[in-house]
C-alpha positions in Angstrom: -18.6 -39.3 -16.3 -19.8 -38.6 -12.7 -22.6 -35.9 -11.7 -23.3 -33.9 -8.7 -26.2 -35.2 -6.4 -29.6 -32.2 -6.5 -29.0 -32.2 -2.5 -24.9 -30.9 -2.7 -26.0 -28.3 -5.4 -29.0 -26.9 -3.0 -26.1 -27.2 -0.2 -23.6 -25.0 -2.0 -26.2 -22.5 -3.0 -27.4 -22.2 0.9 -24.0 -22.4 2.3 -22.8 -19.3 -0.1 -26.0 -17.6 0.6 -25.5 -17.7 4.3 -21.7 -16.3 3.7 -23.2 -13.4 1.7 -25.8 -12.8 4.3 -23.2 -13.0 6.8 -21.1 -10.6 5.2 -23.8 -8.2 4.7 -24.7 -8.2 7.7 -21.2 -7.8 9.2 -21.3 -4.1 7.2 -25.0 -3.2 7.8 -24.7 -3.9 11.5 -21.7 -1.8 12.1 -22.8 1.8 12.1 -19.4 3.3 12.6 -18.2 1.4 9.5 -21.2 2.5 7.2 -20.9 5.8 8.4 -17.1 6.3 7.5 -17.9 5.0 4.2 -20.9 6.7 3.3 -18.7 9.9 4.2 -16.1 8.7 2.1 -18.3 8.4 -0.5 -19.6 12.0 -0.4 -16.4 13.5 -0.4 -15.2 11.5 -3.3 -18.4 13.0 -4.9 -17.0 16.1 -4.3 -13.8 15.7 -5.6 -15.0 14.6 -8.9 -17.4 17.8 -9.1 -14.6 20.1 -8.5 -11.8 18.9 -10.8 -13.1 17.9 -14.5 -12.6 15.7 -16.0 -9.5 14.5 -13.9 -6.4 16.2 -12.4 -3.9 16.3 -14.4 -1.1 18.6 -13.1 1.9 16.2 -12.5 4.2 15.2 -15.1 3.7 11.3 -14.4 0.1 11.7 -15.9 1.1 12.4 -19.3 4.2 9.9 -19.2 1.2 7.2 -18.2 -1.1 8.6 -20.9 1.5 8.0 -23.7 2.4 4.5 -22.1 -1.3 4.0 -22.7 -0.8 4.3 -26.3 3.0 2.6 -26.6 3.4 -0.9 -28.0 6.1 -2.3 -25.8 7.2 -1.7 -21.8 9.3 0.9 -20.9 12.6 0.4 -18.6 11.8 3.4 -16.3 8.3 2.4 -15.2 6.2 -0.6 -15.4 3.1 0.2 -17.7 0.1 -2.3 -16.6 -1.6 0.5 -15.2 -1.2 2.3 -18.6 -2.4 -0.5 -20.5 -5.4 -0.7 -18.2 -6.4 3.0 -19.0 -6.4 1.7 -23.1 -9.9 0.4 -22.9 -10.9 3.0 -20.2 -9.7 5.8 -22.9 -11.5 4.4 -25.7 -14.3 6.0 -24.6 -12.6 9.3 -25.1 -13.5 10.6 -21.8 -11.1 11.1 -19.1 -13.5 11.4 -16.7 -14.3 7.5 -16.7 -10.8 7.1 -15.0 -11.1 9.0 -11.9 -14.7 7.8 -11.2 -13.5 4.2 -11.6 -10.6 4.7 -9.0 -12.8 6.5 -6.5 -14.9 3.0 -6.5 -11.9 1.3 -6.2 -11.0 3.3 -3.3 -14.5 2.3 -1.9 -13.8 -1.9 -2.7 -10.6 -1.2 -0.9 -11.7 -0.4 2.1 -14.7 -2.7 2.0 -12.5 -6.0 1.3 -10.2 -5.1 4.6 -13.0 -4.3 6.3 -14.3 -7.7 5.4 -11.0 -9.5 6.1 -10.3 -8.1 9.4 -13.7 -8.9 10.7 -13.0 -12.4 9.4 -9.6 -12.7 11.0 -11.4 -11.6 14.4 -10.8 -8.1 14.5 -14.0 -6.4 16.4 -16.1 -4.0 14.0 -15.3 -1.0 15.6 -11.7 -1.5 15.5 -12.3 -3.0 12.1 -14.0 0.1 10.7 -11.3 2.7 12.3 -8.7 0.7 10.8 -10.0 1.3 7.2 -10.6 5.1 7.9 -7.4 6.2 6.4 -8.5 4.8 3.2 -11.8 6.2 3.2 -11.1 9.8 4.4 -7.5 10.6 4.3 -7.7 13.9 2.4 -4.1 12.7 0.3 -6.0 9.5 -0.6 -8.9 11.3 -2.3 -6.5 13.6 -4.2 -4.5 10.5 -5.2 -7.6 8.8 -6.6 -8.5 12.2 -8.9 -5.3 11.8 -10.6 -4.1 9.4 -13.7 -1.6 7.8 -11.8 -0.9 4.0 -10.8 -1.3 4.4 -6.7 -5.0 3.2 -6.8 -4.7 0.5 -8.8 -1.3 -0.8 -6.7 -3.4 -0.5 -3.5 -6.6 -2.7 -5.0 -4.2 -4.9 -6.2 -2.6 -5.2 -2.7 -5.4 -5.6 -1.2 -7.3 -8.1 -3.0 -4.0 -10.3 -2.6 -3.6 -9.7 1.1 -7.7 -10.4 1.3 -7.5 -13.7 -0.3 -4.7 -15.0 2.2 -6.3 -14.2 5.5 -9.8 -14.6 4.7 -9.4 -18.2 6.4 -7.1 -20.0 8.4 -6.3 -22.4 5.6 -7.3 -20.9 2.5 -8.0 -22.9 -0.7 -4.9 -23.5 -3.2 -6.9 -21.9 -6.0 -7.3 -18.4 -3.4 -3.7 -18.7 -2.4 -2.7 -18.6 -6.4 -4.7 -15.7 -7.3 -3.2 -13.9 -4.5 0.5 -14.5 -5.6 -0.9 -13.5 -9.3 -2.4 -10.1 -7.7 0.8 -9.4 -5.9 2.9 -9.9 -8.8 0.3 -7.7 -10.8 0.7 -5.2 -8.2 5.0 -5.3 -8.6 4.0 -4.6 -12.5 1.8 -1.4 -11.6 4.5 -0.1 -8.9 7.9 -2.1 -9.1 8.2 -1.6 -5.4 5.3 -3.9 -4.9 7.8 -7.1 -6.0 8.8 -6.9 -2.0 5.3 -7.8 -0.6 6.3 -11.2 -1.6 8.2 -11.4 1.5 5.7 -11.0 3.9 3.3 -12.9 1.9 5.6 -15.7 2.1 6.5 -15.1 6.0 2.6 -15.6 6.4 2.1 -18.6 4.8 4.9 -20.2 6.9 3.5 -18.6 10.0 0.0 -19.8 9.1 1.4 -23.4 8.8 -0.4 -23.6 5.6 2.0 -26.2 4.0 4.7 -26.1 1.8 2.4 -26.8 -1.2 0.5 -23.4 -0.7 3.9 -21.7 -0.1 5.1 -23.0 -3.6 1.7 -22.5 -5.3 2.3 -18.5 -4.2 5.9 -18.3 -5.4 4.7 -19.9 -8.6 1.6 -18.0 -9.2 3.9 -14.5 -8.1 6.8 -15.4 -10.5 4.4 -16.1 -13.8 3.1 -12.8 -14.4 6.8 -11.2 -13.6 8.3 -13.8 -15.8 5.7 -13.1 -18.6 6.5 -9.1 -18.3 10.3 -9.6 -18.4 10.3 -12.1 -21.5 8.6 -9.3 -23.2 10.8 -6.8 -21.9 13.6 -8.9 -23.4 11.9 -9.3 -26.9 11.4 -5.4 -26.7 14.6 -4.0 -25.5 17.4 -6.5 -25.4 18.0 -6.6 -21.7 16.8 -9.1 -18.9 14.2 -8.4 -16.1 11.6 -5.9 -16.1 13.6 -3.0 -15.9 16.9 -1.4 -17.4 16.8 2.0 -14.9 17.3 0.3 -11.7 21.2 1.6 -11.7 19.8 4.9 -12.5 17.5 4.8 -9.5 20.0 3.3 -7.5 22.8 6.1 -8.1 20.2 9.1 -7.0 20.1 6.9 -3.8 24.0 7.2 -3.6 25.0 10.3 -5.2 24.8 12.4 -1.8 27.7 10.7 -0.3 29.8 9.8 -3.5 32.8 11.9 -3.1 35.2 8.7 -3.9 37.6 10.0 -1.3 39.6 7.1 -0.5 38.0 4.5 -2.8 39.6 2.8 -5.5 37.3 3.6 -8.7 37.6 1.8 -11.8 38.5 4.2 -14.5 35.0 3.7 -16.6 33.5 5.0 -12.8 35.7 7.6 -11.9 33.8 10.4 -13.9 30.6 9.7 -11.4 32.2 10.4 -8.2 31.0 13.8 -6.8 33.4 16.5 -6.5 31.2 19.0 -4.5 29.2 18.2 -1.4 25.5 18.6 -1.4 24.0 21.8 -0.4 21.2 21.5 2.1 17.6 21.7 0.2 19.4 20.3 -2.7 17.2 17.8 -5.0 18.1 14.4 -5.0 17.0 11.2 -6.7 17.3 10.1 -10.0 15.2 12.9 -11.4 17.8 15.1 -9.9 20.6 13.6 -11.8 23.1 15.8 -13.6 24.8 12.8 -15.4 27.9 13.3 -18.4 25.9 12.8 -21.7 28.3 10.3 -22.9 27.4 8.1 -19.8 23.8 9.2 -19.8 23.4 7.8 -23.5 25.7 4.8 -23.1 24.2 1.4 -23.8 26.3 0.6 -20.9 24.9 3.1 -18.6 22.9 1.1 -16.8 25.2 -1.5 -15.6 27.7 1.5 -15.3 25.9 2.9 -12.6 24.9 -0.2 -10.9 28.7 -1.2 -10.3 29.5 2.3 -9.0 26.2 2.6 -6.4 27.2 -1.0 -5.4 30.3 -0.1 -4.8 29.7 2.9 -2.8 27.2 1.2 -0.5 30.0 -1.5 0.1 32.5 0.9 1.1 30.3 3.5 2.9 27.3 1.3 4.6 27.1 3.8 7.8 26.6 6.7 4.9 24.0 4.5 3.0 22.0 3.3 6.2 22.1 7.0 7.8 20.7 8.0 4.1 17.7 5.7 4.4 17.2 6.2 8.4 16.5 9.9 7.7 14.4 9.6 4.7 12.6 6.7 6.5 12.2 9.3 9.5 10.4 11.7 7.2 7.6 9.5 6.4 6.5 9.7 10.3 7.3 13.3 11.2 4.6 15.9 11.9 3.5 17.8 9.0 1.5 21.1 10.0 -1.1 22.0 7.2 0.9 25.0 6.1 4.1 22.8 5.6 6.2 24.0 2.7 7.7 20.8 2.2 7.7 20.6 -1.7 6.5 16.9 -1.5 3.7 17.6 0.7 2.5 21.0 -0.8 2.6 19.0 -4.4 -0.2 16.8 -3.3 -2.5 19.4 -1.8 -6.1 20.2 -3.5 -5.4 23.1 -5.9 -7.7 25.8 -5.6 -6.5 27.3 -9.0 -4.0 26.6 -11.7 -1.6 28.4 -9.8 -1.4 26.4 -6.4 -0.9 23.4 -8.6 3.0 23.8 -9.0 2.6 25.2 -12.7 6.8 24.9 -13.3 5.8 21.0 -13.4 3.3 21.6 -16.0 4.2 20.3 -19.1 0.9 21.5 -21.2 -0.3 24.5 -21.9 -3.5 25.8 -22.8 -5.5 25.5 -19.0 -3.9 22.0 -18.9 -5.3 20.7 -22.3 -4.0 17.0 -23.1 -1.7 16.4 -26.2 -3.7 16.4 -29.7 -2.2 13.0 -30.6 -4.3 11.6 -27.6 -7.6 12.5 -29.3 -9.1 13.0 -26.0 -10.9 16.3 -24.9 -9.1 17.4 -21.5 -10.1 21.1 -21.2 -9.4 21.3 -17.2 -12.0 23.2 -15.1 -11.7 23.7 -11.3 -14.8 24.5 -8.9 -13.4 27.2 -6.9 -15.8 26.8 -3.9 -15.3 23.1 -4.3 -11.6 23.3 -4.0 -11.4 25.5 -1.7 -13.7 23.4 0.8 -11.5 20.5 -0.1 -8.2 22.2 0.7 -9.5 23.1 4.3 -10.8 19.4 4.5 -7.4 18.0 3.4 -5.8 20.3 6.1 -7.3 18.9 9.2 -8.2 15.4 7.5 -5.0 13.4 6.9 -3.0 10.9 8.1 -0.3 12.5 10.6 2.9 11.2 10.1 3.2 10.5 14.1 0.1 8.2 14.0 1.2 6.2 11.1 4.4 5.3 13.3 2.0 4.7 15.9 -0.3 2.5 14.1 2.8 0.2 13.0 4.0 0.3 16.3 0.8 -1.2 17.6 1.0 -3.8 14.9 4.4 -4.7 16.2 3.5 -4.8 19.5 0.5 -7.0 18.5 2.5 -9.4 16.7 4.9 -9.9 19.8 2.4 -10.4 22.7 -0.6 -10.5 21.3 -3.3 -13.3 21.9 -6.2 -14.6 19.9 -9.1 -11.9 19.5 -13.1 -12.6 19.4 -14.2 -14.3 16.8 -14.8 -12.8 13.2 -17.6 -13.0 11.1 -18.3 -16.3 9.9 -14.5 -17.3 11.1 -15.3 -19.9 13.1 -13.2 -20.3 16.4 -10.7 -17.7 17.5 -7.8 -16.8 15.7 -4.6 -15.9 17.1 -4.1 -12.4 15.5 -0.1 -12.3 15.4 0.4 -13.5 11.9 -1.6 -11.0 10.6 0.0 -8.3 12.5 2.8 -9.7 11.0 1.7 -9.6 7.0 0.1 -6.1 7.6 3.2 -4.5 9.5 6.0 -6.0 7.4 4.0 -5.1 4.2 3.3 -1.7 4.9 7.2 -1.1 6.2 8.2 -2.6 2.9 6.3 0.0 1.2 7.9 2.5 3.1 11.6 1.0 3.0 11.6 -0.6 -0.6 11.9 3.3 -2.1 14.4 5.2 0.0 16.8 1.9 -0.3 16.7 2.0 -4.0 15.7 5.3 -4.9 14.7 8.0 -3.2 12.2 9.2 -0.3 9.0 11.0 -1.3 6.0 11.9 0.4 3.6 10.4 -2.0 4.9 6.9 -1.4 3.3 7.0 2.0 -0.3 7.3 0.3 0.3 3.8 -1.4 0.9 1.8 2.1 -2.6 3.6 3.8 -4.3 0.3 3.3 -1.6 -1.4 4.9 -1.1 1.0 7.8 -4.2 1.1 9.1 -5.3 -2.5 9.1 -2.1 -3.0 11.3 -3.0 -0.7 13.8 -6.4 -2.4 14.1 -5.1 -6.0 14.2 -2.0 -4.8 16.9 -4.9 -3.6 19.0 -7.4 -6.3 18.6 -4.1 -8.6 19.7 -3.3 -6.9 22.6 -7.1 -6.8 23.8 -6.9 -10.0 23.4 -4.0 -10.1 25.9 -5.7 -8.0 28.3 -8.9 -9.2 27.9 -7.9 -12.7 28.9 -5.4 -11.8 31.4 -8.5 -9.8 33.5 -10.7 -13.0 32.6 -8.2 -15.1 33.9 -7.9 -12.9 37.4 -11.5 -13.1 37.7 -12.1 -16.8 37.2 -9.4 -17.1 39.7 -10.8 -15.0 42.5 -14.5 -16.4 41.6 -13.0 -20.1 42.1 -11.4 -19.1 45.5 -14.5 -17.2 46.6 -16.6 -20.4 46.1 -14.2 -22.8 47.7 -14.0 -20.4 50.9 -17.8 -20.1 51.0 -18.1 -23.8 50.6 -16.0 -24.6 53.1 -17.7 -21.8 55.3 -21.3 -23.4 54.6 -19.5 -27.0 55.5 -18.3 -25.9 58.9 -21.7 -24.5 59.8 -23.5 -28.2 58.9 -21.1 -30.4 60.8 -22.3 -30.7 64.3 -19.3 -30.4 67.0 -17.7 -33.4 68.3 
């Protein structure tokens, strides 16, 4: 048995203390980040005070509450969020949940700020990169709801922070990052796509095949465990048995089947009438024949039909995806009546909250079986102020597009930025740009490829899009700054040489 020398322990403690001191200094020395962080904390306190005990005005909130008391996974939604709700709900007070989620929102901004600083992004750019998470009005309201977005963002931010913290992170850190990204996929199924940009980042950074393999295996373990649990309870392989329903909701708008050879079992799925402008789309708007919806083969049948339509009409499929992807980046004026946006505004009264979607009566009281006191109240003056705030402070669609383009430009032509906090030598930020841009785009593209567009999906990507823009700006500044420095250096060298030759001529006597 070997023992560590006393000096080694003291050195480790000293090193840890220096790192902690450096991180604290990175936060407290930047007035912009401190101001944004303080403003984000204050607005969150106002949200907590305006809506008590939590916002429960969307159908999904009650579904997640029901899953919290379930003893088996659902094929429609992953239930990790609901399982983590269970210990919080044991206290019998729903108000604990939004408090934890608002604290998580602040933690996300802090982690990503420090990650950007470690990578070499300047303090002000890093602060601006996390501003959407701190201040965006739609981010604030989603944290007040009993919904999966905040936990999903926290897991993603923590996983990516571990990956970018150093040039060659420890194998253990890579493993934890893989587990966190996998758990994000078990919070929202779209999260499984994040393993692709993560693996690309590991390869780009040349971290080695060992870390590549560790990341992949660590990512697979939670998913595999969940799939085994799902198999034993439902008899279906995988982590869901509803992916065919979602994909059918994506293709149904161009599924008239004209000129396509359709097997007899799938023919009832063909759409006879073309969709009218403004018709609801997606899995939640489907009107399937009852015999198909109740069939144990329904998911496989819908999957087969949907894939057939995609292969037969790839142009229609691509056009549908492109049209919905563009909607994420459109300008949304505060008075926009697009239903997907209206639903996520701060309600001033219950009538503002799209009451047709409310399941419960009696002012939003929860079902008795939950054993929770959820008598819902709205502080009208605070709610009015928050609505006005949200009409001004939110991530405009064109801004989100510009941030992604900035990150993409940094990935293509960027150069190393200045050395970050405790990051050692200068680091080329192109890899970080690739990671944040690909991860942000994946979270936007995944739903519109496999399900449907919804404005809510853009909220989950805010912690990635802001840092993508900040990293891109820093990388481009590295290019511009380096070019200017080299030009001034060449000019200075030429001037010194000319001056030296002139002085030499003055001192040399004529022959």
